[in-house]
ZAMI-927656 format. One record per residue (C-alpha): x, y, z. Coordinates in steps of 0.001 Angstrom, whole numbers, padded with zeros to 6 digits, always signed. Example, Ala and Ser with C-alpha at 12.3 -4.5 7.8 and 13.67 -1.06 7.14 Angstrom:
# residues 2
+012300-004500+007800+013670-001060+007140
# end
This chain:
# residues 183
+002470-020872+009097+000275-018941+008807+000727-015297+008053-000867-012824+010772-003173-009812+009017-001857-006379+009616-004618-005163+009906-006894-004810+013115-010453-002990+014389-007988-000242+015786-006574+000892+012984-009591+000504+010875-010996+002382+013439-008471+004505+012939-009636+005264+008827-013095+005536+009359-012377+008263+011970-010532+009647+009724-013297+010051+007036-015635+010994+009182-013725+014092+010902-012314+015459+007663-014259+018382+006541-012446+018364+002947-012248+015593-000058-008348+015860-000177-007846+016289+003322-008835+013249+003504-007439+011746+000536-003909+012577+001887-005054+011681+005319-006398+008026+004046-002960+007130+001980-000842+008004+004287-002429+006035+006650-002014+002948+004087+001016+003436+003517+002230+004079+007811-000031+000958+009014+000431-002130+006476+003895-001252+005834+004229-000779+002338+005176+001401-000261+002778+003149-001520-001417+003747-002133-003218+005421-004828-006972+006421-004298-008279+007298-007887-011928+008841-009452-013062+007907-011716-014092+009991-015407-015908+008891-017282-015972+010797-019960-012633+010027-020805-012659+006313-018465-009765+007196-017278-009046+007294-013182-007587+010184-011992-005128+010832-009102-007003+011983-006083-003897+011101-003787-000597+009289-003421+001412+008452-001175+004761+006666-001395+005381+006640-004728+007776+009530-007148+006091+011777-009191+007195+010026-012621+005528+006694-010856+002700+008692-010737+002167+010738-013719+003228+007999-015681+000414+008329-017990-003325+008320-018207-004825+004930-016105-007501+003708-018225-010330+001784-016882-010101-001026-019368-006062-001296-019475-005190-000670-016464-004649-004455-014241-007155-005419-017120-010172-007562-015475-013519-006955-016421-013702-003028-016363-012544-002801-012866-015536-003895-012171-013281-006782-009360-010666-006852-007462-007168-007464-008876-005021-008558-006319-001102-008985-008233+001329-010931-006534+004588-010080-008690+004002-008020-010639+007314-009120-012200+005362-011987-013407+002476-010375-014244+000161-009454-017966-002005-007544-016678-000422-003908-015931-001015-001052-018810+002343+000414-017684+004926-003079-016449+008213-001266-017189+007585+001869-015158+006536-000564-012287+009953-002253-012093+011752+001478-012663+009387+001886-009827+010256-001260-007165+006579-002428-006976+006553-005779-006900+002955-006443-006409-000800-004335-006463-003252-004706-004603-006328-002739-006743-010039-002789-005762-012314-000876-007050-015052+001473-005379-018237+001058-006040-021528+002787-005511-024602+001829-006202-023208-000712-008661-021446+002245-010461-017273+002409-010022-016437+005952-008780-013053+005239-008652-009976+003170-006910-008077+002253-004466-004478+001146-004961-001662-000758-002980+001925-001357-003365+004292-003118-002499+008245-003493-003104+008099-007075-001805+006345-010158-003171+002776-009869-001468+000766-012664-000059-002321-011010+001739-004272-012819+004343-007859-013688+003474-008629-010653+006530-006096-008327+005170-008426-008807+001962-011340-008341+003475-009957-005844+005190-009284-003863+001994-012101-004413+000693-014663-002757+003625-011836-000022+003307-012886+000567-000695-016492+000416+000267-016423+003108+002969-014768+004956+000958-017460+004738-001629-019768+006203+000744-017622+008903+002254-016775+010089-002099-021365+010353-001736-021054+012116+001118-018555+015256-000400-020326+014889-003192-022914+015773-001778-022197+018318+000220-021053+019833-002837-024714+019514-004255-026272+021435-001135-023617+023739-000520-024682+024841-004393-027983+024735-003634-027701+027179-000708-025358+029402-002759-027632+029907-005377-030602+030152-003298-028146+033231-001742-027633+034812-004837-031213+034280-006101-033180+035189-002039-032436+038981-002178-034512+038973-005614-037407+037154-004047-037896+040685-001327
# end
């Protein structure tokens, strides 16, 4: 008997609504990780942004994981969830038997038995990662995998929009600062 998907169109619409109605990046990220944990019934979810200078993934938001686990150390792009510099999705169905973790002992201590890591890619460049953590072995359905992929693409577009909004805001502020000189 095939496993039922945990995701429906209604749940995806809720994610898109959360993204489009958020005014702040931190607010959006917090709500998304909370929705992921609640809707999927998983242990935790994290959203990371890539720091290209350090080649590290920096935590933007996390739900369901302990502070000790979240602050376990730097998440290096080419060592974390080892595969092609995180350009491809990685599904670790059982962390106890995997050799692809950067911090396997921390995953065991935290009670993480499965991890799904999806890169967030915009215009061919990795800008972050979406990670889902489960407390038991996890066999995702193809529909669930497609959902996580679509969600990571949607998050990428949202991150791009927030970045553009910040640039426009900075330009507006600069113009407002300079404008009185022109009068």
